[in-house]
C-alpha angles and dihedrals in degrees: 000000000000133000116224119197121219117237117257094230124087123231122232105236096175090075095051089046093055094046088052091052093050094043126086117291111267092198091059108030094173093054128091098225131099132243088254092054094046111128093204094056091049092053091048095047091047091053091049093049089053089051095050092049089050091049090052090053093052091049092055091049092055091069131192095339091066094046091052088050090054092048089054090050093049091056092050105085088211087070095052120087114228117207110234116246097188136034118217113198122205129194120218124200136202119114090014088090091071102025120112123231091256092052089052089049095052091046091051089050093049091049088052093053092055101111124190096230089166095239097319095117110154095219108015117189105205121200121243114290094357091141088077112102118222121204139159131223142159088281088072091064096100098164143019099255116199115229098003113222093025097096126057124235107267115185136181109223126161113255113194089342091308119111114225116193097197109063117141124212109216119173088183093067119091093199140043115247131206113184124225094245090065097060097080091055091051090046089235121149128204088250090066092058121099118226117268114187101184125095128220137203140201103061098084112037113258095348135105122220131210106212122228091233142291135272137181117230136168115258117198130192127189136015134305093275097038119034148123127211130188135170111248127193110224129200107217112222121221092230142050119263139194087252131054094225143347121228108207136180094294092061095039088052091052094048088042082227126172119202122206114198098191091061097025095228138131122213129189134166119257136175097272098039133289126341118219120199121186125212130234112246097188092049088048089056095048091050088051091053093049097042087055092054093048093049091047092052090048092049088051092050091048089050091048093051090051091050092051089050090052094046090057090064093057122101116261094249092062093051092061117113114235116246117263114251116235111251115255120242115256108241092200117097115239093196118096141171135207122244133180119250098202123030112247093020107097093174093060100075137138137198121248137170114283092237096053125098112249088228 
C-alpha cells in the first residue's frame, strides 16, 4: 500500500476540452463529423439545460425555508466536499493467483479502455430488469436495531431448493463461497465438484485456503409470488464455517442487489418491481459469537505453534523438565471421633480429633 501525492500545479482542462470538441466524434467513429457537430450531443445538452432551468425555478419557489436549509447544510462539515490531498492504492486478489502475465496484461488493457461516457454508450447491453429503480427511505426501517452497523447482513435464501438460514452478504468478497458443512444438506458429493486451482484468503485469519472445487447452484430469494432466482458459481471451502455460505460481489452483481446495513435489508429488481429481503438480527448475533470463538481458537493455535518453534531453538539443558518434589506429609490427623456436647442429649454431638480429650 503506497501513498501518492498529487502535483501542486493545476492542469488546464479547457485546452483538452477544445481539442476533444474539434476532434472526431467518439460516439460515431465511422462518421466524418466532429464532437462539436454531433447531433446526439446537442440533443442531450439541450435537455440538460432545460432540466437545470427547471430546477432553478423550483428552488426559487421554495422561498426562505429552502435557503435556511441550505445554510444549515453549509455549516455541517458532512455536507462540504473536501478535495483529497493523497491517493491510497490497494491491490485486490482472487483469480490473480492463477492468471498468467498475458491474461493480466489483457485485463489491464481492458480496464484502461473503460471510459466514463456518462451514459452515452453506443451499443449498451443492459442487465435484466435494470430499468427498475432501487431506493431506500424511512419505510425500510422495519425494526429498532441496536448498534446499527455492528451486525452483518444474514439472509436465508434457498440454495438448490434447500433453505439455509446462515448466508452472509459480503461486498468485500471477490468470490461466492459454500462451506464444507453445507454439502450433506445439498446431497452433493466431492465427485460432483469441478476443479478449482486458485487459492483464496481472508476467511481464516492469516491463512490461505485451497478449495475442494466449484459448483454452480440456483439461489432463490423471496416467496412464490415475489421472487428472484439466479445460478451462482460457488467455490467450496475445505473447512467448516460459522455461515453456510457467503454471497460476494459476483452474486450481488448477478442479482443487481443493493444491501443497506443501517436497515439490514437487501433489495434487488425483479419482473414485478423490487424485492426487499430483511436480515435476521438474532442469527447475526449468534454467528458473531461463534466467529469470535473460532477466531480465538485459531489465534491460540498459531501462538502455540510459534512457541513450539521457538522452543526447538533452545539448548537441551533448558528443555529438561524439573524433577517433581515428593509430597509433604500432612501433619494434621484425619481421624476423628464423636462426642456429646450435653450429657443426656445424644442428638447434640460434635466431631473432634481422635487424639483430643473429650473434655
